[in-house]
C-alpha angles and dihedrals in degrees: 000000000000133000132179093268104039148014124205121199123184123189125197097212130081134065125329090259092050090051091048092051091046090052092049090049090052095051090045089054091048088054091051091050091050091050091050092050092047089056091053101044135026111270110237092176144294134259108198132179124203129024097252091051093047092049094049094047094046092048092048088055090052094255121152098188149339126255109207116218107159149352133247090200133337108306096012107095127193113221139173118239110245116213134001132069092305096053110166097019111146114254120191114195126195119188110243096240098038137080132017136273086268088064088072093047092050091047093053091045089052091054092046091052094054 
């Protein structure tokens, strides 16, 4: 994606270390995008997939942790964001290699039903 201030490009070639750094740059940028959107619109909650992505987005929002309090389905916990301006916002996390496409649908439905 591109915006007026920045452009982020991620290649899939290179050494293992170059791919790791590119992946970390991508999730950091995703976190920055989420923080920008959260400043523009009320944050009803987050549905995040993959640990690196969840960590980057929560940190970008000023979070210092997650406090689990439920589960949408086995392996998809519901947590409250700890710290930052959005303290207490629901965060649903799905491991990157776990679940089905319906896991995302159920997660969004959960947030809509709050």
